[in-house]
C-alpha positions in Angstrom: -6.2 -7.9 -19.4 -7.6 -11.2 -17.9 -8.7 -10.5 -14.2 -7.3 -12.4 -11.7 -8.5 -14.7 -9.2 -9.0 -11.6 -7.1 -10.2 -9.3 -9.6 -8.3 -6.6 -11.2 -6.8 -3.1 -9.8 -7.1 -0.5 -12.1 -5.0 2.7 -11.7 -4.0 6.2 -13.2 -1.0 8.3 -12.2 0.6 11.1 -13.4 4.4 12.9 -12.3 6.2 11.5 -9.7 4.0 9.5 -7.6 5.0 5.7 -7.8 2.8 2.8 -6.9 4.4 -0.8 -5.5 2.6 -4.0 -5.6 4.0 -6.7 -3.1 3.3 -9.7 -5.3 5.0 -13.5 -3.9 7.1 -11.4 -1.3 8.8 -9.1 -4.3 7.9 -5.5 -4.8 6.5 -4.7 -8.5 6.2 -1.3 -9.7 2.8 -0.7 -11.3 2.8 2.7 -12.2 5.1 5.1 -14.5 7.2 8.0 -13.3 6.9 11.0 -15.4 10.6 13.0 -15.1 12.6 14.8 -17.4 15.0 12.1 -16.3 13.4 9.8 -18.7 14.5 10.1 -22.2 11.1 10.2 -23.6 9.3 12.7 -21.5 12.5 14.7 -21.9 12.4 15.0 -25.5 8.9 15.7 -25.7 8.9 18.4 -23.1 11.8 20.0 -25.1 10.1 19.8 -28.4 7.2 21.6 -26.5 9.5 24.6 -25.9 10.9 23.8 -22.5 14.2 24.2 -21.2 15.8 21.1 -19.1 18.8 21.3 -17.1 21.3 19.0 -16.5 19.6 18.1 -13.1 16.3 17.3 -14.6 14.6 21.0 -13.8 11.9 21.8 -16.2 12.1 25.4 -16.8 14.1 25.6 -13.5 10.9 25.2 -11.7 10.2 21.3 -11.5 11.5 17.5 -12.5 7.9 16.2 -13.7 7.3 16.3 -17.0 3.4 15.5 -16.3 1.4 17.2 -13.9 -1.7 18.8 -12.6 -1.5 22.5 -11.6 0.9 25.5 -12.8 -2.0 27.5 -13.4 -0.1 30.7 -12.8 3.0 29.5 -15.0 1.4 29.3 -18.6 4.4 28.8 -20.4 5.3 25.7 -18.3 1.8 24.6 -18.4 2.4 24.7 -22.0 5.1 22.1 -21.9 3.9 19.9 -19.5 1.2 17.4 -20.3 -1.9 16.4 -18.1 -2.2 13.0 -19.5 -1.8 10.3 -16.9 -0.3 6.8 -17.3 -3.2 4.2 -16.9 -2.7 0.5 -16.0 -5.0 -2.8 -15.1 -3.3 -5.3 -12.9 -4.8 -8.4 -12.5 -4.7 -9.6 -8.8 -3.9 -12.9 -7.2 -3.9 -14.5 -3.8 -0.1 -13.7 -3.7 -0.5 -10.3 -3.7 -1.0 -8.5 -0.4 -1.0 -4.8 -0.4 0.2 -1.6 -2.6 2.3 1.4 -1.0 2.0 4.4 -3.0 4.1 7.7 -2.1 5.3 10.7 -4.0 9.2 11.5 -4.7 10.3 12.5 -1.4 9.5 9.1 0.1 11.0 7.1 -2.5 14.1 9.3 -2.5 14.9 8.1 1.0 13.2 4.6 1.3 13.5 1.6 -1.5 10.7 -0.4 -2.5 11.9 -3.3 -0.7 12.7 -1.5 2.6 9.0 0.2 2.5 7.3 -3.6 1.8 9.6 -5.1 4.4 7.9 -2.4 6.9 4.4 -3.0 6.0 5.0 -6.9 6.3 6.7 -6.5 9.8 2.7 -5.2 10.9 1.3 -8.0 9.2 1.8 -10.1 12.2 -0.1 -13.7 12.6 -2.3 -11.9 15.2 -3.8 -9.2 12.7 -3.9 -11.8 10.1 -6.1 -13.7 12.2 -8.1 -11.0 13.4 -8.9 -10.0 10.1 -9.8 -13.5 9.0 -12.0 -14.3 11.9 -14.0 -11.1 10.7 -14.2 -12.5 7.0 -14.5 -16.2 7.8 -16.5 -16.9 11.1 -20.3 -16.2 11.4 -21.3 -13.2 13.6 -23.0 -15.3 16.3 -19.4 -16.9 17.1 -17.3 -13.7 16.5 -17.9 -12.0 19.6 -16.4 -15.1 21.3 -13.4 -15.6 19.2 -12.2 -11.8 19.4 -12.6 -12.0 23.3 -10.5 -14.7 23.4 -8.5 -13.9 20.4 -5.0 -14.6 21.9 -6.0 -18.0 23.4 -8.8 -19.4 21.1 -8.3 -22.5 19.5 -8.5 -21.1 16.1 -7.9 -23.9 13.8 -10.8 -25.6 15.7 -13.3 -22.5 15.3 -12.3 -22.5 11.4 -13.0 -26.0 10.8 -16.4 -26.0 12.7 -17.8 -22.8 11.1 -15.2 -21.6 8.3 -15.0 -21.4 4.9 -13.0 -24.1 3.8 -12.5 -21.6 0.2 -10.8 -19.1 2.1 -7.0 -18.6 1.4 -5.1 -20.9 3.9 -2.2 -18.5 3.8 -4.1 -16.2 6.2 -4.3 -18.6 8.8 -1.4 -18.9 11.0 0.3 -21.8 11.7 1.1 -22.9 15.4 4.5 -21.9 15.2 4.1 -18.4 14.3 1.6 -17.9 17.1 4.0 -19.3 19.4 6.6 -16.7 18.0 4.3 -13.9 18.2 3.4 -14.0 21.7 2.6 -10.9 23.0 3.0 -9.2 19.8 -0.5 -7.5 19.6 -2.5 -5.6 22.4 -6.4 -5.5 21.1 -6.9 -2.5 23.6 -4.0 -0.4 22.2 -5.0 -1.0 18.7 -8.4 0.0 18.9 -10.3 2.8 20.1 -13.7 1.2 20.0 -14.9 -2.0 21.4 -13.3 -4.6 19.2 -16.7 -6.4 18.9 -18.2 -3.3 17.4 -15.6 -3.1 14.3 -16.2 -3.9 10.7 -13.8 -6.1 8.4 -13.4 -2.8 7.0 -12.3 -0.7 9.9 -9.9 -3.4 10.8 -8.4 -2.7 7.7 -8.7 0.7 7.5 -6.8 1.2 10.9 -4.3 -1.3 9.9 -3.8 0.9 6.4 -3.2 3.9 8.5 -0.8 2.5 10.7 1.1 1.0 8.2 1.0 4.6 6.4 2.1 6.5 9.5 5.0 3.9 9.9 6.2 4.6 6.7 6.0 8.3 6.8 8.1 8.0 10.1 10.8 5.5 8.6 11.4 8.3 5.7 11.7 10.9 8.2 14.2 8.8 10.0 16.2 8.5 7.1 16.6 11.9 6.5 13.5 13.0 4.1 12.7 16.6 4.5 9.7 18.3 2.8 6.2 17.3 2.2 5.4 13.3 2.1 2.4 11.8 0.8 2.0 7.9 1.3 -1.0 5.4 1.5 -1.0 1.7 1.8 -3.8 -0.3 -0.1 -4.7 -3.9 1.1 -5.5 -6.2 -1.0 -6.7 -8.8 1.3 
């Protein structure tokens, strides 16, 4: 595939883990779910000697048709495939993040719900914080961060910023007014704000999103192990 303006995301998945990319505000599935509910997958495991129930259980053990593990069940392992689905996705400025989660999560939260929850945390103030790290020179970052709620942000970017940066990362005045006291810097970060790097900020935000998604799935009724992660693309 031709790389996008932000490069290319390469991924490989197996089993029931699903990855969803938010592009232009619309969730887009970029992985493939391997279960017995898929006609071609069902036929493949049956041809390998598996018994598939009406509910999609393979040998009354699992619903996935491709998996790593099951070393103690020789018959099941011979029926399942260990070949992953591979995909290369060109990335563009309209791509915001990727949500990756297991079947238990997606059973209770749909792609739109999950992406909306993540977007609610990408507030104007957080976007501004990330843009400060990636746009302003080191000598003015500390001043900008210490006055993040009141600084003349547009003036700083105009004086010191890289005009080639994506302007959608810069909150407009209306968003700033609506945002108000949405972000408490002290509560968000354990370390002094001036000691953080852009990687620190993105990791904290990504972890916060993941925790919120897991909590949301639990509140929706999910039981059992939940695996969930968020990859920020900008």
